[in-house]
Residue frames as qw, qx, qy, qz and C-alpha x, y, z in Angstrom:
[[0.061, 0.179, -0.964, 0.186, -7.12, 50.46, 4.53],
 [0.557, -0.306, -0.589, -0.499, -10.17, 48.23, 4.57],
 [0.658, -0.532, 0.184, -0.499, -12.14, 47.41, 7.69],
 [0.990, -0.095, -0.097, 0.035, -10.86, 43.84, 7.57],
 [0.647, 0.396, -0.327, 0.564, -7.23, 44.91, 7.27],
 [0.197, -0.647, 0.298, -0.673, -7.80, 47.18, 10.23],
 [0.873, -0.386, 0.092, -0.283, -9.02, 44.22, 12.25],
 [0.937, 0.132, -0.167, 0.277, -6.07, 42.10, 11.16],
 [0.327, 0.645, -0.327, 0.608, -3.64, 44.89, 12.07],
 [0.543, -0.641, 0.270, -0.471, -4.70, 44.46, 15.68],
 [0.986, -0.153, 0.068, 0.017, -3.34, 40.93, 15.59],
 [0.219, -0.797, 0.533, 0.182, 0.38, 40.46, 16.23],
 [0.937, 0.346, -0.031, 0.025, 1.66, 38.46, 13.27],
 [0.719, -0.362, 0.290, 0.518, 5.27, 37.38, 12.94],
 [0.002, 0.674, -0.316, -0.668, 7.52, 39.41, 10.66],
 [0.224, -0.039, 0.857, 0.462, 7.27, 36.71, 7.97],
 [0.038, 0.568, 0.778, 0.264, 3.54, 37.41, 7.63],
 [0.024, 0.140, 0.145, -0.979, 2.86, 41.14, 7.53],
 [0.391, 0.414, 0.585, -0.578, -0.71, 42.28, 7.16],
 [0.212, 0.316, -0.543, -0.748, -1.14, 41.51, 3.47],
 [0.150, -0.177, -0.946, -0.226, -3.59, 38.60, 3.66],
 [0.521, -0.133, 0.079, -0.839, -7.33, 39.01, 3.84],
 [0.162, -0.019, 0.967, -0.196, -9.16, 36.16, 5.55],
 [0.653, 0.044, -0.212, -0.726, -12.24, 34.47, 4.15],
 [0.284, -0.110, 0.935, -0.184, -13.90, 31.07, 4.41],
 [0.425, -0.208, -0.728, -0.497, -16.51, 28.63, 3.15],
 [0.296, -0.218, 0.514, -0.775, -18.94, 29.43, 5.94],
 [0.810, -0.060, -0.248, -0.528, -21.44, 26.75, 4.87],
 [0.631, 0.106, -0.736, 0.222, -19.15, 24.28, 6.65],
 [0.074, -0.139, 0.588, -0.794, -20.31, 25.93, 9.89],
 [0.359, 0.405, 0.703, -0.461, -24.05, 25.72, 9.29],
 [0.326, 0.461, 0.682, 0.465, -26.44, 25.81, 6.30],
 [0.024, -0.911, -0.410, -0.039, -28.03, 29.05, 7.52],
 [0.419, 0.599, -0.086, 0.677, -26.24, 32.32, 6.78],
 [0.372, -0.802, 0.091, -0.458, -27.23, 33.92, 10.09],
 [0.877, -0.461, 0.124, 0.055, -25.66, 31.06, 12.06],
 [0.783, 0.317, -0.020, 0.536, -22.57, 31.18, 9.88],
 [0.159, 0.712, -0.124, 0.672, -22.06, 34.82, 10.80],
 [0.668, -0.705, 0.036, -0.235, -22.76, 34.14, 14.49],
 [0.907, -0.229, 0.087, 0.343, -19.66, 31.93, 14.56],
 [0.597, 0.455, 0.055, 0.658, -17.57, 34.21, 12.34],
 [0.209, -0.901, -0.013, -0.379, -18.28, 37.09, 14.75],
 [0.756, -0.623, 0.175, 0.097, -15.87, 35.31, 17.10],
 [0.798, 0.035, 0.280, 0.533, -13.05, 35.35, 14.54],
 [0.149, -0.555, 0.221, 0.788, -11.01, 37.80, 12.46],
 [0.239, 0.213, 0.778, 0.541, -12.89, 36.70, 9.32],
 [0.276, 0.549, 0.301, -0.729, -15.16, 39.31, 7.74],
 [0.452, 0.391, -0.494, -0.631, -15.41, 37.87, 4.24],
 [0.739, 0.059, 0.637, -0.212, -17.21, 34.74, 3.03],
 [0.134, 0.224, -0.778, -0.571, -16.57, 32.65, -0.08],
 [0.628, 0.119, 0.366, -0.676, -20.25, 32.02, -0.59],
 [0.181, 0.138, -0.919, -0.322, -21.24, 28.53, -1.74],
 [0.320, -0.450, -0.829, -0.095, -24.10, 27.18, 0.37],
 [0.084, -0.092, 0.285, -0.951, -26.52, 29.71, 1.81],
 [0.578, 0.050, 0.346, -0.737, -29.77, 28.95, 3.63],
 [0.707, 0.082, 0.691, -0.124, -29.77, 25.42, 2.22],
 [0.714, 0.675, 0.181, -0.043, -29.23, 26.36, -1.44],
 [0.685, -0.023, 0.258, 0.681, -26.20, 26.39, -3.68],
 [0.055, -0.612, 0.002, 0.789, -25.24, 29.94, -4.61],
 [0.042, -0.082, 0.679, 0.728, -25.63, 29.14, -8.33],
 [0.107, -0.444, -0.856, -0.243, -29.32, 28.41, -7.80],
 [0.055, -0.563, -0.493, 0.661, -30.45, 31.49, -5.92],
 [0.281, 0.768, 0.498, 0.290, -32.74, 34.04, -7.55],
 [0.257, 0.492, -0.037, 0.831, -32.06, 37.78, -8.00],
 [0.471, -0.703, -0.080, -0.527, -34.52, 38.62, -5.22],
 [0.883, -0.418, -0.139, 0.161, -32.80, 36.13, -2.90],
 [0.654, 0.226, -0.113, 0.713, -29.45, 37.70, -3.80],
 [0.060, -0.666, 0.016, -0.744, -30.70, 41.11, -2.69],
 [0.731, -0.628, -0.070, -0.258, -31.82, 39.68, 0.65],
 [0.891, -0.136, -0.121, 0.416, -28.47, 37.94, 1.12],
 [0.421, 0.455, -0.081, 0.781, -26.60, 41.17, 0.33],
 [0.334, -0.715, 0.008, -0.614, -28.65, 43.12, 2.86],
 [0.876, -0.470, -0.106, -0.014, -28.13, 40.44, 5.50],
 [0.786, 0.068, -0.109, 0.604, -24.37, 40.54, 4.95],
 [0.178, 0.590, -0.033, 0.787, -24.26, 44.34, 4.92],
 [0.548, -0.711, -0.087, -0.432, -26.26, 44.57, 8.14],
 [0.882, -0.450, 0.012, 0.141, -23.76, 42.31, 9.89],
 [0.128, -0.876, 0.410, 0.219, -20.63, 43.89, 8.39],
 [0.686, -0.131, 0.661, 0.275, -19.65, 41.05, 6.05],
 [0.435, 0.646, -0.343, -0.525, -18.56, 41.00, 2.42],
 [0.956, 0.176, 0.235, -0.011, -18.05, 38.27, -0.15],
 [0.330, -0.596, 0.573, 0.455, -14.54, 37.35, -1.23],
 [0.156, 0.222, -0.789, -0.552, -15.67, 35.13, -4.11],
 [0.826, 0.068, 0.012, -0.560, -18.60, 33.19, -5.49],
 [0.329, -0.318, 0.889, 0.015, -17.86, 29.52, -4.75],
 [0.734, 0.328, -0.090, -0.588, -19.66, 28.36, -7.86],
 [0.760, -0.071, 0.644, 0.053, -19.82, 24.81, -9.28],
 [0.618, 0.730, -0.086, -0.277, -19.26, 26.03, -12.84],
 [0.425, 0.620, -0.658, -0.047, -17.05, 23.64, -14.80],
 [0.289, -0.293, 0.860, -0.301, -17.56, 20.86, -12.29],
 [0.857, 0.263, 0.237, -0.374, -19.33, 18.56, -14.73],
 [0.735, -0.037, 0.576, 0.356, -18.06, 15.86, -17.05],
 [0.062, -0.418, 0.422, 0.802, -16.53, 17.21, -20.23],
 [0.065, -0.133, -0.833, -0.533, -19.05, 15.19, -22.27],
 [0.081, 0.562, 0.713, -0.412, -22.12, 16.37, -20.33],
 [0.211, 0.767, 0.476, 0.375, -24.63, 18.63, -22.05],
 [0.396, -0.058, -0.165, 0.902, -23.11, 22.10, -21.84],
 [0.101, -0.534, -0.375, -0.751, -26.18, 24.20, -22.69],
 [0.542, -0.741, -0.363, -0.161, -27.91, 24.03, -19.27],
 [0.683, -0.368, -0.170, 0.608, -24.56, 24.63, -17.60],
 [0.279, 0.254, 0.159, 0.912, -24.13, 27.84, -19.58],
 [0.332, -0.684, -0.358, -0.542, -27.53, 29.02, -18.38],
 [0.706, -0.605, -0.287, 0.232, -26.46, 28.29, -14.81],
 [0.578, -0.062, -0.008, 0.813, -23.27, 30.25, -15.46],
 [0.028, 0.516, 0.253, 0.818, -25.22, 33.26, -16.68],
 [0.552, -0.735, -0.325, -0.219, -27.23, 33.18, -13.46],
 [0.732, -0.390, -0.164, 0.534, -23.99, 33.07, -11.46],
 [0.380, 0.226, 0.116, 0.889, -22.71, 36.11, -13.34],
 [0.252, -0.669, -0.296, -0.633, -25.91, 38.03, -12.58],
 [0.710, -0.640, -0.288, 0.056, -25.75, 36.99, -8.94],
 [0.676, -0.120, -0.119, 0.717, -22.13, 38.06, -8.67],
 [0.121, 0.445, 0.130, 0.878, -23.07, 41.58, -9.73],
 [0.496, -0.680, -0.279, -0.462, -25.93, 41.80, -7.26],
 [0.802, -0.532, -0.173, 0.208, -23.69, 40.57, -4.45],
 [0.074, 0.940, -0.325, 0.072, -20.82, 42.89, -5.44],
 [0.741, -0.388, 0.534, 0.123, -18.57, 39.83, -5.72],
 [0.502, 0.716, -0.341, -0.345, -16.40, 40.00, -8.86],
 [0.026, 0.436, -0.897, -0.060, -14.34, 36.85, -8.22],
 [0.882, 0.056, 0.040, -0.466, -16.05, 33.66, -9.42],
 [0.379, -0.391, 0.837, 0.063, -14.51, 30.25, -8.73],
 [0.826, 0.359, -0.156, -0.406, -14.73, 27.79, -11.64],
 [0.693, -0.272, 0.654, 0.135, -13.34, 24.40, -12.72],
 [0.266, 0.529, -0.584, -0.555, -12.10, 22.85, -15.98],
 [0.843, 0.139, -0.201, -0.479, -14.40, 19.82, -16.28],
 [0.713, -0.308, 0.626, -0.069, -14.00, 16.23, -15.16],
 [0.718, 0.534, -0.378, -0.237, -12.17, 14.02, -17.63],
 [0.874, -0.296, 0.374, 0.094, -10.55, 10.59, -17.56],
 [0.750, 0.265, 0.326, 0.512, -8.69, 11.32, -20.78],
 [0.115, -0.840, -0.047, 0.528, -7.16, 14.81, -20.46],
 [0.260, -0.320, 0.578, 0.704, -4.98, 14.50, -23.56],
 [0.162, 0.381, 0.813, 0.409, -7.92, 13.43, -25.71],
 [0.062, -0.816, -0.574, 0.024, -10.30, 15.98, -24.22],
 [0.393, -0.344, -0.048, 0.851, -7.89, 18.93, -24.17],
 [0.048, 0.183, 0.413, 0.891, -9.37, 20.77, -27.15],
 [0.345, -0.613, -0.623, -0.341, -12.91, 20.38, -25.87],
 [0.493, -0.587, -0.400, 0.502, -11.86, 21.63, -22.43],
 [0.279, -0.240, 0.087, 0.926, -10.28, 24.74, -23.91],
 [0.097, -0.384, -0.569, -0.721, -13.28, 25.36, -26.16],
 [0.425, -0.690, -0.580, -0.082, -15.61, 25.29, -23.18],
 [0.466, -0.520, -0.228, 0.679, -13.35, 27.44, -21.01],
 [0.192, 0.034, 0.302, 0.933, -13.08, 29.94, -23.86],
 [0.227, -0.564, -0.601, -0.519, -16.85, 30.10, -24.08],
 [0.483, -0.692, -0.459, 0.277, -17.09, 30.83, -20.35],
 [0.408, -0.345, 0.005, 0.845, -14.47, 33.56, -20.60],
 [0.070, 0.267, 0.473, 0.837, -16.18, 35.12, -23.61],
 [0.336, -0.694, -0.579, -0.265, -19.54, 35.29, -21.84],
 [0.537, -0.628, -0.323, 0.462, -17.90, 36.74, -18.73],
 [0.409, 0.098, 0.136, 0.897, -16.31, 39.58, -20.72],
 [0.159, -0.624, -0.371, -0.670, -19.60, 41.48, -20.54],
 [0.629, -0.731, -0.257, -0.057, -19.37, 41.47, -16.74],
 [0.039, 0.797, -0.461, 0.388, -16.98, 43.14, -14.34],
 [0.890, -0.373, 0.216, -0.147, -15.66, 39.85, -13.00],
 [0.167, 0.607, -0.776, -0.039, -12.65, 37.56, -12.84],
 [0.957, -0.058, -0.202, -0.202, -12.92, 33.79, -13.22],
 [0.159, -0.656, 0.713, -0.188, -10.62, 31.98, -10.81],
 [0.830, 0.147, -0.498, -0.203, -9.82, 28.34, -11.57],
 [0.607, -0.546, 0.515, -0.261, -9.41, 25.81, -8.76],
 [0.317, 0.415, -0.845, -0.115, -7.20, 22.73, -9.10],
 [0.807, -0.137, 0.306, -0.486, -9.94, 20.24, -8.23],
 [0.338, -0.271, 0.892, 0.132, -8.95, 16.56, -8.38],
 [0.504, 0.333, 0.795, 0.046, -10.16, 14.76, -11.52],
 [0.413, 0.858, 0.172, -0.254, -10.70, 17.82, -13.69],
 [0.726, 0.588, -0.043, 0.354, -8.45, 18.77, -16.59],
 [0.170, 0.749, -0.336, 0.546, -6.60, 21.33, -14.48],
 [0.810, -0.578, -0.018, -0.096, -5.72, 19.07, -11.57],
 [0.822, -0.122, 0.030, 0.555, -1.96, 19.09, -12.23],
 [0.196, -0.760, 0.063, 0.616, 0.36, 22.10, -12.20],
 [0.298, -0.131, 0.636, 0.700, 1.52, 21.44, -15.76],
 [0.105, 0.546, 0.732, 0.394, -2.01, 21.50, -17.19],
 [0.141, -0.870, -0.355, 0.312, -2.87, 24.54, -15.09],
 [0.275, -0.525, 0.300, 0.747, 0.08, 26.31, -16.65],
 [0.208, 0.240, 0.735, 0.599, -1.35, 25.44, -20.07],
 [0.041, -0.795, -0.604, -0.046, -4.63, 27.05, -19.03],
 [0.278, -0.768, -0.076, 0.572, -2.78, 30.12, -17.72],
 [0.270, -0.251, 0.506, 0.780, -1.01, 30.58, -21.06],
 [0.126, 0.482, 0.764, 0.411, -4.32, 30.24, -22.87],
 [0.172, -0.880, -0.399, -0.193, -5.89, 33.08, -20.84],
 [0.502, 0.165, -0.250, 0.811, -3.25, 35.78, -20.25],
 [0.187, -0.534, -0.481, 0.669, -3.72, 38.61, -17.72],
 [0.027, 0.347, 0.320, 0.881, -5.96, 41.53, -18.63],
 [0.406, -0.658, -0.432, -0.464, -8.84, 43.58, -17.27],
 [0.452, -0.741, 0.196, -0.456, -9.48, 44.36, -13.62],
 [0.802, -0.500, 0.327, 0.002, -7.12, 42.84, -11.02],
 [0.005, 0.625, -0.712, -0.320, -4.70, 42.32, -13.92],
 [0.163, -0.019, 0.979, 0.119, -6.62, 39.17, -14.80],
 [0.657, -0.001, -0.237, -0.716, -9.67, 38.08, -16.71],
 [0.941, -0.083, -0.315, -0.096, -8.75, 34.61, -15.55],
 [0.070, -0.675, 0.639, -0.362, -6.74, 33.73, -12.46],
 [0.673, 0.025, -0.738, 0.030, -5.99, 30.73, -10.28],
 [0.690, -0.601, 0.194, -0.354, -7.03, 29.47, -6.88],
 [0.394, 0.414, -0.796, 0.199, -4.21, 27.51, -5.28],
 [0.836, -0.397, 0.033, -0.377, -5.63, 24.62, -3.23],
 [0.065, -0.607, 0.779, -0.145, -2.83, 22.98, -1.24],
 [0.625, -0.101, 0.719, -0.286, -4.71, 19.85, -0.18],
 [0.823, 0.484, 0.134, -0.266, -5.98, 19.05, -3.66],
 [0.458, 0.702, -0.545, -0.009, -2.44, 18.98, -5.02],
 [0.241, -0.439, 0.827, -0.254, -1.30, 16.72, -2.17],
 [0.736, 0.120, 0.576, -0.335, -4.19, 14.27, -2.53],
 [0.765, 0.616, -0.035, -0.184, -3.58, 14.21, -6.27],
 [0.896, -0.141, 0.191, 0.376, 0.05, 13.23, -5.63],
 [0.462, 0.781, -0.004, 0.420, 1.55, 16.43, -7.05],
 [0.561, -0.121, -0.267, 0.775, 4.64, 18.19, -5.72],
 [0.074, -0.895, -0.417, 0.140, 3.07, 21.26, -4.08],
 [0.292, -0.711, 0.179, 0.615, 6.19, 23.41, -4.21],
 [0.323, 0.023, 0.672, 0.666, 6.70, 22.55, -7.88],
 [0.109, 0.712, 0.665, 0.197, 3.08, 23.56, -8.49],
 [0.154, -0.913, -0.191, 0.326, 3.61, 26.92, -6.84],
 [0.391, -0.434, 0.420, 0.695, 6.88, 27.50, -8.66],
 [0.270, 0.275, 0.721, 0.577, 5.09, 27.00, -11.97],
 [0.057, -0.706, -0.625, -0.329, 1.97, 29.00, -11.16],
 [0.350, -0.454, -0.371, 0.730, 3.11, 31.69, -8.73],
 [0.039, -0.104, 0.195, 0.974, 2.57, 34.54, -11.19],
 [0.344, -0.264, -0.618, -0.656, -0.97, 33.38, -11.94],
 [0.396, -0.447, -0.767, 0.234, -2.21, 32.61, -8.41],
 [0.094, -0.439, 0.025, -0.893, -4.47, 35.34, -7.04],
 [0.703, -0.394, 0.073, -0.587, -6.36, 33.41, -4.34],
 [0.201, 0.273, -0.919, 0.201, -5.69, 30.57, -1.88],
 [0.806, -0.366, -0.255, -0.388, -7.88, 27.81, -0.46],
 [0.072, -0.556, 0.718, -0.413, -6.56, 26.87, 2.95],
 [0.925, -0.225, 0.174, -0.251, -6.71, 23.19, 3.67],
 [0.022, -0.625, 0.779, 0.043, -3.96, 20.60, 4.07],
 [0.969, 0.059, -0.052, -0.233, -3.49, 16.88, 3.44],
 [0.487, -0.533, 0.681, 0.126, -1.00, 14.01, 3.75],
 [0.426, 0.430, -0.673, -0.424, 0.38, 12.15, 0.75],
 [0.303, 0.044, -0.950, -0.057, -1.22, 8.74, 0.33],
 [0.028, 0.378, 0.789, -0.484, -4.15, 9.57, 2.61],
 [0.030, -0.466, -0.591, -0.658, -7.46, 10.52, 1.07],
 [0.340, -0.784, -0.502, 0.134, -8.40, 13.03, 3.76],
 [0.153, 0.767, -0.063, 0.619, -7.97, 16.66, 4.71],
 [0.608, -0.413, -0.439, 0.516, -6.17, 17.83, 7.85],
 [0.123, -0.955, -0.151, 0.224, -5.86, 21.29, 9.47],
 [0.459, 0.832, -0.193, 0.246, -3.41, 23.71, 7.90],
 [0.036, -0.751, 0.598, -0.278, 0.17, 22.98, 8.91],
 [0.686, -0.283, 0.627, -0.236, -0.57, 19.40, 9.94],
 [0.889, 0.359, 0.285, 0.013, -0.08, 17.96, 6.47],
 [0.634, -0.174, 0.410, 0.632, 2.40, 18.15, 3.63],
 [0.380, 0.819, 0.396, 0.167, 0.98, 21.09, 1.70],
 [0.526, 0.001, -0.016, 0.850, 3.87, 23.42, 2.63],
 [0.029, -0.875, -0.443, -0.192, 1.34, 26.10, 3.48],
 [0.405, -0.828, -0.014, 0.387, 3.63, 28.15, 5.72],
 [0.516, -0.237, 0.434, 0.700, 6.50, 28.15, 3.20],
 [0.272, 0.468, 0.596, 0.593, 4.29, 29.14, 0.28],
 [0.136, -0.916, -0.373, -0.053, 2.40, 31.85, 2.16],
 [0.483, -0.637, 0.112, 0.591, 5.76, 33.32, 3.16],
 [0.369, 0.008, 0.530, 0.764, 6.52, 33.75, -0.54],
 [0.040, 0.607, 0.642, 0.467, 3.03, 35.07, -1.27],
 [0.268, -0.588, -0.474, 0.598, 3.03, 37.78, 1.39],
 [0.040, -0.347, 0.139, 0.927, 3.10, 40.59, -1.18],
 [0.010, 0.305, 0.803, 0.512, 0.11, 39.36, -3.18],
 [0.271, 0.076, 0.296, -0.913, -2.42, 41.07, -0.90],
 [0.503, -0.073, -0.667, -0.544, -4.90, 38.30, -1.67],
 [0.753, -0.350, 0.110, -0.547, -7.52, 36.22, 0.11],
 [0.113, 0.183, -0.964, 0.157, -6.82, 33.15, 2.19],
 [0.695, -0.164, -0.151, -0.684, -10.11, 31.29, 2.09],
 [0.276, -0.265, 0.868, -0.316, -10.46, 28.65, 4.77],
 [0.765, 0.061, -0.398, -0.502, -12.06, 25.44, 3.46],
 [0.478, -0.495, 0.656, -0.309, -11.90, 23.09, 6.48],
 [0.778, 0.201, -0.514, -0.302, -13.33, 19.85, 5.01],
 [0.001, -0.334, 0.856, -0.393, -12.67, 18.21, 8.39],
 [0.324, 0.207, 0.834, -0.396, -16.23, 16.96, 8.73],
 [0.114, 0.438, 0.787, 0.419, -19.40, 16.26, 6.79],
 [0.147, 0.378, 0.273, -0.872, -21.73, 19.21, 6.19],
 [0.554, 0.578, 0.531, -0.278, -24.98, 19.72, 4.29],
 [0.539, 0.807, -0.059, -0.233, -24.48, 19.68, 0.53],
 [0.285, -0.639, 0.664, 0.263, -20.98, 18.15, 0.59],
 [0.629, 0.085, 0.760, 0.142, -22.00, 15.07, -1.37],
 [0.540, 0.780, 0.282, -0.142, -23.20, 17.25, -4.26],
 [0.387, 0.886, -0.255, 0.030, -19.72, 18.52, -5.13],
 [0.245, -0.662, 0.707, -0.052, -17.13, 16.38, -3.34],
 [0.935, 0.227, -0.164, -0.218, -16.25, 13.23, -5.27],
 [0.502, 0.528, -0.623, 0.284, -12.81, 12.49, -3.83],
 [0.158, -0.373, 0.703, -0.585, -13.04, 12.27, -0.05],
 [0.357, -0.232, -0.904, -0.030, -14.64, 9.32, 1.71],
 [0.334, -0.440, 0.021, -0.833, -17.66, 11.19, 3.05],
 [0.803, -0.361, -0.406, -0.245, -19.09, 8.14, 4.83],
 [0.740, -0.140, -0.435, 0.493, -16.05, 8.04, 7.13],
 [0.154, 0.390, -0.165, 0.893, -16.25, 11.73, 8.05],
 [0.158, -0.468, -0.693, 0.525, -17.67, 12.93, 11.36],
 [0.094, 0.865, 0.468, 0.154, -20.32, 15.62, 11.33],
 [0.395, 0.277, -0.067, 0.873, -18.87, 19.08, 10.78],
 [0.279, -0.864, -0.404, -0.111, -19.98, 22.35, 12.29],
 [0.096, -0.954, 0.161, -0.236, -18.61, 25.19, 14.44],
 [0.733, -0.580, 0.334, 0.123, -16.24, 22.99, 16.46],
 [0.798, 0.093, 0.380, 0.459, -14.34, 21.57, 13.49],
 [0.357, 0.843, 0.140, 0.377, -14.43, 24.93, 11.75],
 [0.292, -0.926, 0.211, -0.110, -12.71, 26.58, 14.72],
 [0.814, -0.313, 0.377, 0.312, -10.04, 23.85, 14.74],
 [0.659, 0.455, 0.319, 0.507, -9.25, 24.69, 11.11],
 [0.060, 0.945, 0.065, 0.314, -9.36, 28.43, 11.82],
 [0.535, -0.802, 0.261, 0.057, -7.00, 28.24, 14.80],
 [0.826, -0.048, 0.365, 0.427, -4.57, 26.11, 12.78],
 [0.470, 0.695, 0.209, 0.503, -4.42, 28.85, 10.14],
 [0.220, -0.955, 0.071, -0.184, -3.84, 31.51, 12.79],
 [0.764, -0.503, 0.289, 0.282, -0.86, 29.55, 14.10],
 [0.703, 0.297, 0.322, 0.560, 0.68, 29.67, 10.64],
 [0.180, 0.853, 0.158, 0.464, 0.02, 33.40, 10.32],
 [0.453, -0.874, 0.154, -0.087, 1.59, 34.02, 13.72],
 [0.389, 0.664, -0.624, 0.137, 4.68, 32.07, 12.72],
 [0.602, -0.428, 0.578, -0.346, 4.05, 29.28, 15.22],
 [0.921, 0.165, 0.351, -0.028, 4.18, 26.49, 12.59]]
């Protein structure tokens, strides 16, 4: 049993949620600096980080020497990385792909140095998914082929506006990249509840279609017709119901609060109205964290 599972075992969950979930988070929503992120996480049951923004830089842009320093800092404080929260695939399908491939190769190298085999990716922004389908699959195939030389798993998030923003198109992607390699997958899926809600999709239908392919969850919620994120259980993402079904997956629940503005948000968030958001930080992070705990304790 891992150290984190040992910590979670001390917490009295309801019978519906036995100790099969490992908690993680996007800690850059607490503070840009890694040390301050961990200061806040020390007060929680979270001992993994989905690393995206660290010390003011996007994880895809750090150097090998910086990666070694980050790894030591995490090790010294007793933290591990659940996944690399990379921006790979979060460009327009018609953008120049060559520099993006170089960025991807850096992400792959960084993932090895950080001992973080799960790498979050996207399937490219497109306004014409039917027309761009072949190009999307060509580019995804190229990413998968490059990644085959690494001990990693690419996990696709259902970001709004990309090709894979609907459950039906995500199922197409899943069929294109069947399970193999470590974790039973060379390519898996992140299930983001709020993104499906904001995109107007039926969340339960999405999970019904993709359940066998989902190996990771992003925990945030939303309300249909409202372009904003709310704490888990306070929206229409059916988080409690779906996690009840997923209790045997033994996977990560990665908290992505998005309740307030934080440094770097404008670089990758093109859906939410950032100008209307209050400043994020530890306070809003803890609101999101406590909302997730209520679900895990069976209080929602």
